[in-house]
N, C-alpha and C positions, 0 to 999 in steps of 0.2 A: 378247168381241169388240167393237170399235169400232161406232159408229152407221154410220159409212162402210161399215165391213167387212161388216156385217149387209146393208146395202144393195146392194153388189156380190154378196154371195154369193146374196142372193133373186134377182137379176137372172139369175145362172146358172140356178138353179131354174127359174126361170119360162120360161128360153129352152129349156130341156129339156123342160118340162111342154108346151110349144107345139111341139114337135118340131123346133126349129131346129139343136139339137145332139144328137149322140149321148150315151149314158150314160157311154160312155168319155171324151168330150170334157168332159161335166159334172164328172166325177170329177176329170180331170186341171186344170180351172180351178178347181175348189172346192179342190183342193190348194194350187194357187198362192197361193191368197187365205189358207191356212192351217187351212183345215176338213179335219180327219182323216177317213179313209174310216169309222171307226164312227160319226161323225155325219153324213157326206155321205151314205152309203148308205141309210139309213133315209128321209132327206129325198127321196131320188129313188124309193124305194119307195112313199112316199106319193103321190107324183105317178102312179105307174103305178096303184095302187088306185083312184086319183080318175078316171084314164082310163077305168078299168073300169066305173065307175058315171054319169058323165057325159061330155058333150062339153066340151073346154076350151073358152073363148071365143078366138075367132079374129077377125082383122080381117075386113072386108068385102072381098071381092076386088077387086082394084085394076082400073079400069076400063084400057082399051088407051090411057092418056097417059103418054107418056115425057119424062125430062128433069126437072130440078130446078125448083122455084118460084122466081119472080120472075126478073128480068132477066137477060141475060148478063153475067157477072161482070167487073168491072173487073180489070187486072191487078194481082197481089199479088206482093211481094218479101219475101224472108226479112231479117229484122232480128236484130240483137241490140241490148240496151239494159239499163241498170243495174238491178239488184235489189238487195234489202237483203243480200243472201249473195253477190253475184258477177253474172255476165251472165245475162239470161233471153234466151229466144228467142221469135221470133213471126213472123207473117205480116201485112204491112202493106199496106193498100189504101187509096189517096189518092182521094178523090171530087173532081171536077173544080172544083165550087163546094158545098164542104161546108155543109150545115146543121148539123151537129153531128158529135160522136164516139161511136163504138159500142166497147165491149170485148166481144170474142166468146169463149167459154169452151166448151172441148171436152168430147165426151164420154169415156167412161171408157177410151177406146183411145188418146186423146192427141190431138195436133194432126194431124189427117189432111187428106187434099187436100178431102174433103168441107166440113170445118168452115172450111179456108182459102177455099172457094167461097163460103161465106156471107159471110164478111168481104168478098169481092169484089163479091157481089150487092148488100150494103149500100153498100159505095161508089159502084156503079153508081146505086142509087137516092138518093145524095145525102148518104151519111153516111161519113164516112173511119173506117175500122175495123182494129182490130188484135186478131188471133188469139193469144192467149196461149198457150205451151206451159208447162204446169203441171209437165211432166217435164224443165224445164232443168236443174234439179239434177243429174239423173241422165244427163246429155249430150244430151238432147232425146228426142222421139218417136223420131225417125228411127233412133236406135239401137237400137229394138226391133222385131226381125222378127217376132216373134209377139205379136199384139195381146193376146194372155191375159198376157204378160209385161208388158206395159205397163200393164194393170190392176192387176196384183200390185205394181207399183212405185208406183203412186198410193195403193194401199192402205195400204202401208208408210210413207209419207211421213207427216210430221206435219201435221195440219190447220192450223196456224196459219201454216205455211208458204205454204200456198195464198192465204190472206188477205193476207199481206204482198206477195207475188208479184203479184195482182190490184190491189193499190193502187199498185205500181210500174207496172203497165201503165196505170192511169188517169194517173200522172205523166207516162208517155210519151205519152199522147194528148194532154194538155196542152201538152206541149212542142212535138208536131208540128202541132196544131191548135190553137194558142192564140186565146184569146177564144171558144171554143165551148163548148155545154155537153156533158155526158157522160153516156152510158146503157150500160147492160150487159146482153148477153143469153147464154144458156147452153142446154145441151141435155143431157137425162138427168144425168149425174153433173155437167156443168156449169150445169144448170138449179139442182141443189143448191148449188152454189158461189155463184151469185147470190144466192140466198136467204140463204147464210152470208154474203156480203158486206154484204147489206142489215143481216144481225143483227149484224154487227160494228159498225155504226154508222158505215157509210161517207157523208160528209155530200156529197160532191161529186156524187153520182149523182141527176141530174133525172129519169132513167128505166131502168127494168128490165123485164127480158121473160124469165122462167124458163120454158122449155119443159120439162113433165112432169118437174119437178125434185122430190126429195123435200126438205120443209120440216124443218128441224132441231126435234127435239124442245125444247119449252120455250122456243123463242126469242122474243124481242121484237123489234119492228123500229120502236121510238120512237127509236133514234139516227139514221134516216134520213129526217127529216122532208120533205125536198124531193122524193122519188123518187116518181113515179107509175109504178106497177106493173101490168104485164099478166102474168097468170098464165095459161100455156096449158096444157091438160090434154086426156086422151084417154079415153072413155067406157070403154074395156074395160080400160084400165090401172089394176087393183084395187090393186096394190102401192103405186104413187104416190099415187093417188086417196084412200089412207088418212090422208094429212096434209093433204090439199085443205082441209078445214074449219078446222084449226088455221092454215094460211095465211091463210085469209080473217079469220079472228077476230083474228090479230095485224095484220094490214093495217087492219081496222076499229079495233082499239083504239089503234093509233098515230097515227089520223086521217089515213090516207094516201089521196090519190087511187088507186083500183085498179080493176080489173076481172077477173073469173076466166071464162075462156071455156073450155067442155069441148065438144069435137068428137064427134058421135056417130059410133057405128059403126067407131072406129078405135082401134088400140092404141099402146103405147109406142113412141116413136120412128118415128112417122107421118111426121114431116116429113125425114127422112134418106131421100133418094132412092137411096142406095147398100146399103140395108138390106131385109130380108125383109118389114118391115112398112110399106113406103113405101105411103103412099095420096095421090095427086097431086091430086084434088079438093081434101081435107082440106088439104093443104100448101099449094096456092094459097089457100084462104081465109085460112089462118093467117099466110102472107106479108102478103096484103091488110090484115088486122088488125094485124100488127106495123108495117108501115110507116105505117098511118093512126096509129097510137098515137105513133109517133114525130113523124110531123108535128105532131101535137098538142102533144106535150111535150118535144119535143127540136130546137128550131130557134130 
């Protein structure tokens, strides 16, 4: 199984372990990712056994604060633009007086309204943003009524395609917002994609902010010498945190400006206000940290 496949499969297992999905749903999702029942059943049984001896880590209860972090989003519009192998899709949000441009990379469910809203919030804060749809070659995220099918389609796609498509997204940002610096942010799967874009040696990134994304095994960041990198992590996210030290080491070896921030008592995807692990106070802190970082490095 590929590195991406292992990450996506482990996400299903953790969701089951944390009680977010049923055993039947976990088996279905693992099957879509190519994990047969002979392998999947023991994985889930191990979770059941672990539950019998320990209390699985859970995010602290979210206080009664509602709504997403950041300002009310600026309007976004669906766009298409030229990619290396055809038309790509995305959602574009223009800042009234742009300080710079941001590429926004989605979670493993594709380009959802939640991700589009992040592009809108960035635009409202002063950075024109393009939320790219990495399922464009499959007809776009909207083609998938089942989010698990969207995840499976991402798993089946060649990883090199994602890098090429994100580079085309940077091309589009430079075309729409000429003369401005470019940054990238991504969440979960998208956080991993931002790390991969840096590892691919994308020289046009002035800033990057991967949120709880897995760092590619053995990757070097020496090809992206201009990027100032803000790595966002969650204390309870053991799965992704396992690659945090490797990310820090690669940043240091590359001589990049960077900061690694781990928010206490929250879990994976704590920034997603549509998900079960959303934590509003931590999300608000992370938003402030992100926009401060962009003010310092993307203006």
